[in-house]
C-alpha positions as CSV (number, residue, x, y, z in Angstrom):
1,M,-0.6,13.2,2.2
2,R,1.6,13.7,-0.8
3,S,4.2,11.0,-1.8
4,G,6.9,13.8,-1.9
5,D,6.4,14.3,1.9
6,L,7.5,10.7,2.5
7,D,11.2,11.4,1.9
8,Q,12.8,9.0,4.4
9,R,12.9,5.2,4.6
10,V,12.2,3.5,7.9
11,T,12.5,-0.2,8.7
12,F,10.2,-2.0,11.1
13,Q,11.6,-5.0,13.0
14,R,10.1,-8.0,14.7
15,K,11.5,-9.9,17.7
16,T,12.6,-13.4,16.9
17,I,14.1,-16.3,18.8
18,A,17.3,-17.9,17.6
19,Y,19.2,-20.6,19.3
20,D,22.9,-20.7,20.2
21,T,25.3,-23.7,20.0
22,Y,24.1,-24.8,23.4
23,N,20.5,-24.7,22.2
24,E,19.8,-21.7,24.5
25,P,17.2,-19.2,23.2
26,I,18.5,-15.8,22.2
27,E,16.2,-12.9,21.4
28,T,17.1,-11.1,18.2
29,W,15.5,-8.6,15.9
30,A,14.8,-9.3,12.2
31,D,13.7,-6.8,9.6
32,A,10.0,-7.1,8.7
33,F,9.5,-4.4,6.1
34,T,10.7,-1.0,5.0
35,V,8.4,1.9,4.1
36,P,8.6,5.5,3.0
37,A,8.0,7.9,5.8
38,A,8.0,11.6,7.0
39,V,10.1,11.9,10.1
40,T,9.6,14.8,12.5
41,T,11.6,15.3,15.8
42,T,9.2,16.3,18.5
43,G,11.7,16.9,21.2
44,G,14.2,15.4,23.5
45,K,15.5,15.5,27.0
46,E,18.5,14.7,29.1
47,F,18.2,12.8,32.4
48,Y,20.4,11.0,34.9
49,A,20.0,7.3,35.5
50,A,22.4,5.0,37.3
51,Q,24.7,7.9,37.9
52,K,25.1,8.5,34.1
53,K,23.8,11.2,31.9
54,N,21.4,10.0,29.2
55,A,19.6,11.6,26.3
56,E,16.3,10.6,24.9
57,T,14.9,11.6,21.5
58,E,11.2,11.4,20.6
59,M,9.9,11.6,17.0
60,L,6.7,11.4,15.1
61,I,6.7,9.1,12.0
62,E,4.0,9.4,9.3
63,I,3.5,6.5,6.9
64,R,0.8,5.2,4.6
65,Y,-1.8,3.1,6.4
66,T,-0.9,-0.5,7.1
67,E,-2.2,-3.1,9.6
68,K,1.2,-4.8,9.9
69,I,2.6,-2.6,12.7
70,N,2.1,-3.5,16.4
71,M,3.5,-2.5,19.7
72,R,5.8,-5.5,19.9
73,M,7.9,-4.2,17.0
74,R,10.6,-1.5,16.9
75,M,11.8,0.8,14.1
76,K,15.2,1.6,12.6
77,W,16.0,4.9,10.9
78,C,19.5,6.2,9.8
79,G,21.2,3.5,11.9
80,R,19.3,4.4,15.0
81,T,16.8,2.2,16.9
82,F,13.4,3.4,18.2
83,E,10.7,1.9,20.4
84,I,7.1,2.3,19.3
85,L,5.0,4.2,21.8
86,P,1.2,3.9,22.1
87,P,-1.1,4.7,20.5
88,I,-0.6,4.0,16.8
89,N,-2.9,6.7,15.4
90,D,-5.0,6.1,12.3
91,V,-5.6,9.7,11.3
92,N,-9.3,10.4,11.1
93,A,-10.0,6.7,11.0
94,K,-9.8,6.8,7.2
95,H,-7.1,4.1,6.7
96,I,-5.0,6.5,4.7
97,R,-2.1,7.4,7.0
98,L,-0.7,6.4,10.4
99,L,1.1,8.6,12.9
100,I,3.5,6.7,15.1
101,S,5.3,8.1,18.1
102,V,8.7,6.6,18.8
103,K,11.4,7.0,21.4
104,E,15.1,6.3,20.7
105,V,16.5,3.2,22.4
106,V,19.8,4.1,24.0
């Protein structure tokens, strides 16, 4: 993997709990870290749910290896939010790069 291939910046977020003025818990997302990445669109589809037309975009994200990412996180790229899909693939188990499949949250 050449560093020139990682021409995008993606931000991974963790779910956090904040409390409102009535001390009720509210789930929010906080930025955890931002990394350079190669972003490839792998496809998309349109479907009907709840009598409404929806679109879904799936992408493949390639980043340098890290152990910080888990399935409870989500990713932001270009103002769009994506859910991380299993599995998070350590290419050739060499701890050099990760391939992560994501699906846009609509």
